[in-house]
KESEDO-185294 format. One line per field, with one value per residue (C-alpha): x negated, y, z; residue number from 1. Coordinates in steps of 0.1 Angstrom, whole numbers, plus 5000, padded with zeros to 4 digits. Each point is the difference from the previous one (the first is absolute). Layout:
KESEDO-185294
xx: X | ...
yy: Y | ...
zz: Z | ...
nr: NUM | ...
END
This chain:
KESEDO-185294
xx: 2691 | 4995 | 5006 | 5031 | 5018 | 4993 | 5009 | 5034 | 5003 | 4996 | 5025 | 5025 | 4994 | 5006 | 5028 | 5017 | 4993 | 5011 | 5033 | 5004 | 5007 | 5032 | 5026 | 4991 | 4999 | 5031 | 5018 | 4990 | 5016 | 5031 | 5003 | 4995 | 5033 | 4991 | 5020 | 4981 | 5005 | 4987 | 4971 | 4991 | 5007 | 4977 | 4972 | 5004 | 5006 | 4969 | 4979 | 5014 | 4990 | 4965 | 4993 | 5016 | 4978 | 4968 | 5005 | 5007 | 4970 | 4973 | 5013 | 5029 | 4998 | 5015 | 5030 | 5008 | 5025 | 5003 | 5040 | 5002 | 4993 | 5024 | 5024 | 4974 | 4990 | 5037 | 5006 | 4966 | 5012 | 5033 | 4995 | 4962 | 5005 | 5035 | 5018 | 4972 | 4992 | 5038 | 5006 | 4970 | 5007 | 5032 | 4986 | 4978 | 5027 | 5017 | 4971 | 4964 | 4977 | 4978 | 5032 | 5009 | 4964 | 5007 | 5029 | 4990 | 4969 | 5028 | 4993 | 4976 | 5021 | 5029 | 4975 | 4992 | 5035 | 5009 | 4966 | 5011 | 5037 | 5005 | 4968 | 4998 | 4963 | 4983 | 4982 | 4973 | 5013 | 4984 | 5028 | 5029 | 4977 | 4999 | 5035 | 5009 | 4978 | 5012 | 5034 | 4992 | 4984 | 5028 | 5023 | 4977 | 4999 | 5038 | 5000 | 5028 | 5003 | 5015 | 5025 | 4983 | 4990 | 4990 | 5024 | 5021 | 4999 | 4965 | 4993 | 5018 | 4979 | 4971 | 5007 | 5009 | 4967 | 4986 | 5021 | 4991 | 4963 | 5004 | 5016 | 4970 | 4972 | 5021 | 4999 | 4962 | 4995 | 5009 | 4985 | 4971 | 4971 | 5019 | 5009 | 4972 | 5007 | 4996 | 5024 | 5023 | 5000 | 5003 | 5030 | 5015 | 4999 | 5014 | 5028 | 5009 | 5002 | 5021 | 5025 | 5002 | 5007 | 5037 | 5003 | 4977 | 5015 | 4968 | 5019 | 5017 | 4969 | 4995 | 4972 | 4993 | 4988 | 4970 | 4987 | 5008 | 4980 | 5006 | 5003 | 4976 | 5007 | 4987 | 4983 | 5009 | 4986 | 5009 | 5023 | 4974 | 4975 | 5018 | 5017 | 4967 | 4982 | 5031 | 4997 | 4960 | 4987 | 5031 | 5008 | 4977 | 4966 | 5016 | 5011 | 4968 | 4976 | 5023 | 4997 | 4965 | 4995 | 5018 | 4976 | 4974 | 5018 | 5013 | 5039 | 4994 | 4977 | 5017 | 5034 | 4981 | 4985 | 5032 | 5017 | 4981 | 5029 | 5023 | 4976 | 4991 | 5038 | 5005 | 4970 | 5009 | 5035 | 4990 | 4976 | 5021 | 5038 | 4994 | 5017 | 4989 | 5007 | 5008 | 4976 | 5027 | 5000 | 4962 | 4998 | 5027 | 4982 | 4968 | 5021 | 5015 | 4965 | 4986 | 5030 | 5000 | 4964 | 5003 | 5030 | 4985 | 4967 | 5019 | 5021 | 4969 | 4983 | 5031 | 4998 | 4980 | 4986 | 4963 | 4988 | 4994 | 5038 | 5010 | 4976 | 5019 | 5033 | 4995 | 4990 | 5022 | 5029 | 4990 | 5001 | 5031 | 5023 | 4981
yy: 5706 | 5036 | 5001 | 5023 | 4975 | 4972 | 5019 | 5005 | 4965 | 4990 | 5025 | 4991 | 4966 | 5006 | 5022 | 4971 | 4973 | 5024 | 5006 | 4962 | 5001 | 5020 | 4979 | 4969 | 5022 | 5020 | 4966 | 4987 | 5031 | 4993 | 4965 | 5009 | 5026 | 5031 | 5009 | 5009 | 5036 | 5001 | 4981 | 5025 | 5027 | 4988 | 4995 | 5035 | 5020 | 4983 | 5006 | 5037 | 5007 | 4984 | 5020 | 5033 | 5001 | 4987 | 5021 | 5034 | 4992 | 4993 | 5017 | 5023 | 5017 | 4970 | 5005 | 5033 | 4995 | 5028 | 5011 | 4992 | 4963 | 4998 | 4980 | 4976 | 4992 | 4995 | 4975 | 4985 | 4994 | 4988 | 4977 | 4988 | 4994 | 4997 | 4985 | 4977 | 4987 | 4995 | 4980 | 4979 | 4992 | 4991 | 4975 | 4985 | 4997 | 4973 | 4988 | 4985 | 5030 | 4991 | 4997 | 5035 | 5015 | 4983 | 5016 | 5033 | 4997 | 5003 | 5036 | 5008 | 4983 | 5025 | 5029 | 4985 | 5001 | 5034 | 5012 | 4984 | 5006 | 5032 | 5018 | 4983 | 4996 | 4975 | 4972 | 4974 | 4966 | 4988 | 5018 | 4977 | 4966 | 5014 | 5005 | 4967 | 4983 | 5017 | 4994 | 4964 | 4997 | 5013 | 4977 | 4970 | 5018 | 4999 | 4966 | 5006 | 4970 | 4988 | 5028 | 5024 | 4984 | 5029 | 5021 | 5022 | 5031 | 4995 | 4999 | 5032 | 5017 | 4989 | 5014 | 5033 | 5000 | 4997 | 5028 | 5025 | 4992 | 5006 | 5034 | 5008 | 4992 | 5026 | 5025 | 4994 | 5009 | 5034 | 5005 | 5022 | 5012 | 5024 | 4975 | 4981 | 4963 | 4995 | 5029 | 4987 | 4963 | 5015 | 5023 | 4971 | 4973 | 5028 | 5010 | 4963 | 4994 | 5032 | 4992 | 4962 | 5012 | 5002 | 4966 | 4984 | 5011 | 4992 | 5014 | 4961 | 4983 | 4969 | 5014 | 4969 | 4983 | 5025 | 4984 | 4964 | 4973 | 4997 | 4968 | 4998 | 4964 | 4978 | 5026 | 5028 | 5035 | 5028 | 5024 | 5032 | 4983 | 4993 | 5032 | 5017 | 4982 | 5009 | 5035 | 5004 | 4975 | 4993 | 5036 | 5026 | 4983 | 4984 | 5033 | 5017 | 4978 | 4998 | 5039 | 4998 | 4973 | 5020 | 5027 | 4980 | 4970 | 5003 | 4990 | 4967 | 4986 | 5016 | 4983 | 4967 | 5004 | 5010 | 4968 | 4981 | 5013 | 4974 | 4972 | 5013 | 5002 | 4964 | 4986 | 5019 | 4991 | 4966 | 5001 | 5016 | 4991 | 4969 | 5014 | 4987 | 5001 | 4973 | 4990 | 5019 | 5029 | 5002 | 4998 | 5028 | 5021 | 4998 | 5010 | 5028 | 5012 | 4997 | 5015 | 5029 | 5009 | 5001 | 5020 | 5025 | 5002 | 5009 | 5029 | 5015 | 4998 | 5017 | 5029 | 5030 | 5010 | 5004 | 4969 | 5016 | 5003 | 4964 | 4986 | 5016 | 4991 | 4964 | 4982 | 5023 | 4984 | 4966 | 5004 | 5018 | 4976 | 4986
zz: 6195 | 5014 | 5037 | 5002 | 4977 | 5021 | 5029 | 4985 | 4991 | 5037 | 5010 | 4977 | 5010 | 5037 | 4995 | 4978 | 5026 | 5027 | 4981 | 4997 | 5040 | 4998 | 4986 | 5024 | 5032 | 4991 | 4994 | 5032 | 5017 | 4977 | 5009 | 5039 | 4999 | 4982 | 4972 | 4964 | 5005 | 5037 | 4990 | 4972 | 5025 | 5025 | 4977 | 4982 | 5034 | 5014 | 4969 | 4999 | 5038 | 4993 | 4968 | 5013 | 5030 | 4984 | 4971 | 5023 | 5017 | 4973 | 4968 | 5009 | 4964 | 4981 | 5019 | 4983 | 4969 | 4974 | 5001 | 4964 | 5009 | 5027 | 4977 | 4989 | 5033 | 5011 | 4970 | 5006 | 5035 | 4992 | 4970 | 5007 | 5035 | 5013 | 4970 | 4990 | 5035 | 5009 | 4967 | 5007 | 5036 | 4991 | 4974 | 5023 | 5026 | 4974 | 4978 | 5006 | 5001 | 4970 | 4978 | 5012 | 4991 | 4966 | 4992 | 5011 | 4973 | 4974 | 5005 | 4974 | 4974 | 5008 | 4997 | 4967 | 4989 | 5012 | 4984 | 4965 | 5002 | 5016 | 4994 | 4965 | 5005 | 4973 | 5021 | 4992 | 4991 | 5031 | 5019 | 4982 | 5008 | 5035 | 5007 | 4982 | 5026 | 5030 | 4989 | 4995 | 5033 | 5019 | 4985 | 5013 | 5033 | 5005 | 4983 | 4975 | 4987 | 5032 | 5000 | 5018 | 5034 | 5020 | 5022 | 4978 | 5022 | 5005 | 4963 | 4994 | 5032 | 4982 | 4966 | 5019 | 5015 | 4964 | 4987 | 5030 | 4997 | 4961 | 5012 | 5022 | 4975 | 4977 | 5028 | 5006 | 4963 | 5007 | 5035 | 4986 | 5023 | 5022 | 5025 | 5017 | 5000 | 5036 | 5009 | 4975 | 5017 | 5034 | 4992 | 4976 | 5031 | 5024 | 4979 | 4991 | 5038 | 5006 | 4971 | 5013 | 5036 | 4998 | 4979 | 5021 | 5033 | 5019 | 5033 | 4995 | 4995 | 5020 | 5018 | 5025 | 4966 | 5002 | 5031 | 4989 | 4978 | 4966 | 4981 | 4968 | 4989 | 5026 | 5020 | 5022 | 5000 | 5026 | 4983 | 5009 | 4982 | 4972 | 4996 | 5006 | 4973 | 4977 | 5006 | 5000 | 4976 | 4979 | 4995 | 5011 | 4991 | 4966 | 4988 | 5012 | 4980 | 4972 | 4998 | 5004 | 4973 | 4971 | 5003 | 4983 | 4982 | 4964 | 4996 | 4986 | 5026 | 5027 | 4990 | 4996 | 5035 | 5014 | 4986 | 5028 | 5022 | 4985 | 5006 | 5036 | 5007 | 4987 | 5021 | 5032 | 5000 | 4995 | 5027 | 5028 | 4990 | 4980 | 4968 | 4969 | 4962 | 4977 | 4969 | 4976 | 5023 | 4999 | 4964 | 4998 | 5021 | 4979 | 4972 | 5018 | 5010 | 4967 | 4981 | 5028 | 4995 | 4963 | 5002 | 5026 | 4977 | 4970 | 5019 | 5011 | 4968 | 4986 | 5023 | 4985 | 5034 | 5011 | 5013 | 5038 | 5003 | 4986 | 5025 | 5029 | 4983 | 4991 | 5029 | 5024 | 4981 | 5004 | 5039 | 5000 | 5019 | 5029
nr: 1 | 2 | 3 | 4 | 5 | 6 | 7 | 8 | 9 | 10 | 11 | 12 | 13 | 14 | 15 | 16 | 17 | 18 | 19 | 20 | 21 | 22 | 23 | 24 | 25 | 26 | 27 | 28 | 29 | 30 | 31 | 32 | 33 | 34 | 35 | 36 | 37 | 38 | 39 | 40 | 41 | 42 | 43 | 44 | 45 | 46 | 47 | 48 | 49 | 50 | 51 | 52 | 53 | 54 | 55 | 56 | 57 | 58 | 59 | 60 | 61 | 62 | 63 | 64 | 65 | 66 | 67 | 68 | 69 | 70 | 71 | 72 | 73 | 74 | 75 | 76 | 77 | 78 | 79 | 80 | 81 | 82 | 83 | 84 | 85 | 86 | 87 | 88 | 89 | 90 | 91 | 92 | 93 | 94 | 95 | 96 | 97 | 98 | 99 | 100 | 101 | 102 | 103 | 104 | 105 | 106 | 107 | 108 | 109 | 110 | 111 | 112 | 113 | 114 | 115 | 116 | 117 | 118 | 119 | 120 | 121 | 122 | 123 | 124 | 125 | 126 | 127 | 128 | 129 | 130 | 131 | 132 | 133 | 134 | 135 | 136 | 137 | 138 | 139 | 140 | 141 | 142 | 143 | 144 | 145 | 146 | 147 | 148 | 149 | 150 | 151 | 152 | 153 | 154 | 155 | 156 | 157 | 158 | 159 | 160 | 161 | 162 | 163 | 164 | 165 | 166 | 167 | 168 | 169 | 170 | 171 | 172 | 173 | 174 | 175 | 176 | 177 | 178 | 179 | 180 | 181 | 182 | 183 | 184 | 185 | 186 | 187 | 188 | 189 | 190 | 191 | 192 | 193 | 194 | 195 | 196 | 197 | 198 | 199 | 200 | 201 | 202 | 203 | 204 | 205 | 206 | 207 | 208 | 209 | 210 | 211 | 212 | 213 | 214 | 215 | 216 | 217 | 218 | 219 | 220 | 221 | 222 | 223 | 224 | 225 | 226 | 227 | 228 | 229 | 230 | 231 | 232 | 233 | 234 | 235 | 236 | 237 | 238 | 239 | 240 | 241 | 242 | 243 | 244 | 245 | 246 | 247 | 248 | 249 | 250 | 251 | 252 | 253 | 254 | 255 | 256 | 257 | 258 | 259 | 260 | 261 | 262 | 263 | 264 | 265 | 266 | 267 | 268 | 269 | 270 | 271 | 272 | 273 | 274 | 275 | 276 | 277 | 278 | 279 | 280 | 281 | 282 | 283 | 284 | 285 | 286 | 287 | 288 | 289 | 290 | 291 | 292 | 293 | 294 | 295 | 296 | 297 | 298 | 299 | 300 | 301 | 302 | 303 | 304 | 305 | 306 | 307 | 308 | 309 | 310 | 311 | 312 | 313 | 314 | 315 | 316 | 317 | 318 | 319 | 320 | 321 | 322
END
């Protein structure tokens, strides 16, 4: 295996594992007393500050956005970060982290439906198989034979996460190369934090919790350590390593490695919060992942775009929401 590909695989795996920490750590903040929107704002604002300072010092040129791409960056920020994260954090406040991540993985199937029904593109038969697998897997995750045991609002929020992630994916297809990925990420996080400020009302944050200990299952962790890890590792390092990985990985390989995030989220949620999925939900998760990967590969293959562009689009979309 060529060295660049090996490096890309390692970076993609690091990115997926780092993203896996975001849900459990954010849930500990929510359980401690922050609202989901306040937890989202804390993560986004912290990451935006870190990236703005680091990028301005190291590569200030990537922060320049052409005037004709300002609307794209605004939509990218509003949907890809603010909306996705708000829905996702609302979901983990009501559902196990593993279930929330699995619901989000319905997004490639939604993109598939858009490409087929709206753009009238003909897709391979594997795409239909992927869609059926994903829908069947989601039925197992929510245990429909028991009347949908999951919290109803949590389920709606989880599906909302998938819809917003699908929109983000479609936006990423039209990003082009005139906005540097690192610059788009920095402004995306910054814009999302600004948009969510009036909703999260950070001036009403229970700031005393930021100096307290957070409960993580049967353990405790100082809040500054948890928030620092969430911001630096679960956001900045996760996104940065993902951006580096997409430079050398193909769409199919990148999507497959990125699916490690689901496994990482489930394992970390079990280790830190004591959350576990039942056997039907684990089976459903496997089906969702298999269907999502098939659907995403079909969408990538259906686009008549250069390979170099599809590399960036596909793997970025997998990391849309965390």
